[in-house]
N, C-alpha and C positions, 0 to 999 in steps of 0.2 A: 306778611302775613302767610301761614303756611296754607299750601292748597288742599282744599278738601278732598277726603277720599271719595273713590267712586262710589254710586249706590251698591250696597251690601245685599246680594242673593245668595251668598253660600256662607261655608263658616270663616270667621274670621281668626287673624293671627292674635293668638293670647300672651305670647311672651317671646322674646327672643335672647338667648343666652349666648354668651361667647366666652371663649377660653384660647389659651396660647401654649404653644408646645415648641421647646427647643431641642432637638434632636442631633447628637454629634454624629458626622459622616464616619462612615465605617474606615475610609481611605482619604488622606488628604484631597483637599477638593480644590480645581482650580482650572482656568482656563486661559485664553490668550490675554486678558485684561483684568481679571480679578483672582483672588484666591480665598477660602473659606473652609472652616473646620465644623459648621455645624448648620442647620437648616429650621427655620422657623415656621411652623402651621397654625396658622388662625382658624378656629372653628366657629361655627355659627351653628346652634339649634334651634329651628322655628317651632314653636307647638301650637297646634290647635286640633280641637275636637280630640283629643287623648292620643294624638298622633305626632312624632317629631322627625321634621326634615332635616338633612346635614348639608352642610355646605362648607368649603374651607379655602383659604388660598396660603400661597407660600409667600412670604415676605417679612417686613419688618412687624415686630411686635406691637409698633405705632399703629397697626390697622386695627386693632382691638378697640382701642379707646374711640377712633372715628366712627367704630359701629355704635358703641354703647352711647356717645354723645350726639352725633350727627344723624344716624340712620333708624335707630331701633325706634323713636317716637313715630316716625313716618311710616313704619310697617305694622307695628302693634295696632291693633283693631281695623286693619285692611282686608279685603276680601281675598282669602288664601287663592281662589281661582284666578284672579286679575293678576298675575305675574307681571306683565309687561307694564301695566300700569305702575307698579310698586317700582320697578325699575326706573321707570320715568320719573317718577316721584324723587328717586333718591338723587337720579343725575342731576336734577333742576336744583335741588338744594344744596349741592356741592359747588355751585357756579363760584362763589365768592372765595368758599375755602380751597379749591382746586382741586378739579377732576381728575388729571392725571396720575398715576404713581399711585401711593397709598391708599387714597381715598378709590381709585377704581377698582384696586384688590378688596376693598371694604364691601363694594357694591356687588361686586362678582361673588364673593363668598355668601353675601345673603341671598342674593339672585338665585342661586344654585338651590340653597337650603329650602327656598320657597318654591322652585320646581318638584325638588324632591318631596318635600310635604305635599304639595297638591298630588302626584302620582301617588303618595301611599294612602292619601285619604280615597281615593278611586279604585286602590288595590290594583294598581296596574304596575309593571315595569315602567321606567321611564322612558326607554325606547318605545313601547307601545303609546304611552301618552302624547308623544312628539309624533309618533309614526315612523316606520321603519323604512329606509330605503335600500337596506341590505342586512342581512343576517349577521355578516362578521365583519370586525374590522382589522384591516392589517397593520402589525404594528413592527418597529423597527428598534433594535437594542441601541440605546445611547449611554454613552459613558466617554472611556477613555479618555478622561481628563489629564489634562498636562502634567501633574505631578506624579503620575503613575510611573512606575518602572516598567522595564519591557516585561518582566515576568507578570506584573500587576495586571497591565494591558492585555496581556495573551490569555491568563485565566480568567478575565473578565469576558472576552470575545469567545474563548472557548466554552464558557457557560451557555451563551446565546445561542451557539450552533448547536450544542447538544440539545436544547430545547426545541431546536427546529426552526430558530428565529435565522432568517437568511437575508436579513437587512441589518446592516450595524452602522454605526456612527462613533467617530473619534473626532477629539478637540485637535485643532491645528492653529497656527500662528501664535505660538509661546513667544511670550514676554514682548507681545505688541509686534510680532512679525520678526523678531531679529535671530530668530533660530531656524532658518530656513531647513538648513540641512538635517536638522532633528525632527522635524515636520515631515520631510520626505521619508527619513530612517521609520519613522512611526506608522506613515501610512504604508510603506511597504512590508512592514511588518503584521501590520491588520490584515494586507491582502493574503501574505502566505498562511496566516491562522485561518482564514476565514474559508479561503480556496477560492477557485475561479468562478464558482457557481452562485457565491453571494452579492449582493450589491454593497457596495461601499461607499457611504457618506463622509464628508468632513463638515465642520463645522469652524469659522475661523473668529466668530463672536467680535467681528468688525475689526480684527486685529491687523489686517493687510491695508496697505494704499492700493489705489486702483490699479495701476499697472503691474504692481507686485502679485496681485490677487491674479490677474490674466497669466502672469509668468508661471506662479505656483500652479495654478489649474493646467496649463499645458504640460509641467513637468509630472503631474500626477495623472494625464490621460492614460497614459501605458499601465497605471495600477488599476485602472477600470473606475476610477472616481465617477459617480454619476450624479452628486447632490453636492452642492456646494452654499454651504449656508452661511449667511451675514459675511461675505467675503470681504467687505468694506461696511463701514456703519450704516445700519438700517436708517439712521437720519438722512444719509447721503442719497436721495432717489436717483440723481443724475449718474452717481457713482456705479451704483447697483446697476442700473440700466446699462453703463457703458462696459460694465464687467460680463452682464448676462448676453449683451450683443456679441463680444468676442470670446467666449468658451464654449465648449461642447455640452458641460455639466448643466443639469437644471440650477438655476439659482433661486433660493429660498431666503424668506424672511416675512418678519411680521409678528414676532414673539412679544416685542415691547409696544404693540398696538394697544391704548387704554381706552380708546372710544371708536366708532364707526367711520367719521371723517376719516382718522388715521388710515384704515383700510382702503377707504376711496382713495386717497391721494396714491397709495401704494400701487394699487392694482392699475388705476387709470393711468400713471406713469410709464408703465412699461417696465417696472424695475425688477419683477418676479416672474419666474414660471410656476411656482407654487407659493401659494399664500398661508403664512403661518399664522393661528390664533391662539391666544391661551385662554381657557373657559375661566382662569382665576383670576386673570387680570383685564380682561377687555370688557368687563361689565356683565360676565356670566354667561349662562345659556342662551339667554334672551338676545345677545348683542352677537354671541358667537353665531348663531343661526343667521344672522342677517350678514355677518361678515362673509358665509359661506356662500350665500346668495349672489352676494355682489362679485364674488369670484368665478361663480359659476356663470353669470352674466357675461363675463368677459372671456370665457372659456379655459378658466383656470381651476386646478385642483385646489383643495384645502388640506392643512396637516394640522392636527391636535398636537399643542406644544406642553410637554410635562403633564403631571398631575394625570396618570393614565386611567386612573379609575372615573375620574370626573367628567373625563372625553369619551369615553367608550360609549356610553349612550347616545349622545348628541353626536357623534361622528356616525353612528350606525342610521342616523335620521336623515343625511343630507346624500344626493347621489354623487356629489363631486369630492369626498373623501378620498384622498391617496392612502394616508396612512396616520399613526398617531403614534408619539414617541413614548416609547417604554424606557423613560427614564431610571438609571440605577438608582439613585438616589430616592429618588420619590416612589418608586415602586417598594424598595425595602422599607420606607417610612411607612406608606400605605398598609403593607403587610403587618407591620408591628402594631399599629395604633386603630387597625378596623377589622372586623368580622366580615366575611362577604366578599373578599377580594376574588379578581380573576386570576385564570391561569393562562398565560402567554404561551402554552404548550402547542407547536406547529407554528408559530407565528401569526396568529389570529385570536381576537378576543371575540366571545359571543355574549354580547350584553343581554340581559334579559333571560335568557336560557333556564335560569334556576326559578323563574317565575316569581320570586322575590320582588316586593313595592317598590317603586323609587329606583334609585342607583343601587340598590341591595346592600349599601355600607352600615354598618351599626358600630359606634364607638366601643371599641375594647377598653372599658375605663381602667381597668387594673393595669393595663400596660401602659396606656398614656399618662395617668397619674405622675409615673415616675419621671416625667419629661414637663410635666406642666409649669409654666412660668408667669399665667396671668389667669 
């Protein structure tokens, strides 16, 4: 039996529309363990009282039917203002279907659309609705994918530094860590391009073994690498902790967290210096805020992973945000598909500065229809 919706005191969700878009990459995509040539965005539009809120996730097109067949009936007719209650209903309903992965992305997209809708109905920027802890959010340029040539890597890094972004990240552990010399070559190249004044980060996407990660981190110390992301698999909390205890760079992980217990296990284990959470995977804004509180309670920072325009407002609403990821591919896609995107000039974002309600994004349907697949 479906759990009854809570008492209705405000406008209710009238409809939930879902669409999917497949956008080719501008350059070949790849990291330590995976290669790709396109990115899929699944969009949710939640409508009530003449307003529409937008949410989306990056992932499989299979996310769309989960929203349509498993979640829509739980949300339509629900009080718009009670977003955490809607999140809980969706999460409980997916118990037998399987909560992690595609289903978590579906919940995340709907949850974010509902928060955006609530803010638009109240005529508030989302950061004002959530309550701001800071005016600006620091970003770091993220890309440097393993298939890039040296020239492509250099051009991308220079593009960020010319915008005043003085934190950059590249991928390492190419071919499951079998190209160590090439990893060091690319890291050294990145340092030469961005100069000594910029922070340099690397992301192994779980491609190294434990001791290999320690050796590579030591070799990168002279290059000033201060952030080592997923040096080993994020499923290996013991290994992450061992690497963290052995290296000078901050160890970060958490992007594959699909629920709050995942973040609780990771933070409590001592595996990371900075927790990452992805609003498009973890359960949306509702769960991202809870993950940030978990991290803060243990004296840790949190970093927003990917989807920069969905993270900007929520990242500004917590005191322990370190930065958010200005991922090249997602920033490019969001500029293509939406009006109202933010400018990272100077290395920061100022969400809500325009005064537009919600997260400020509106779909550019003419541009988006070119890539629609569902």
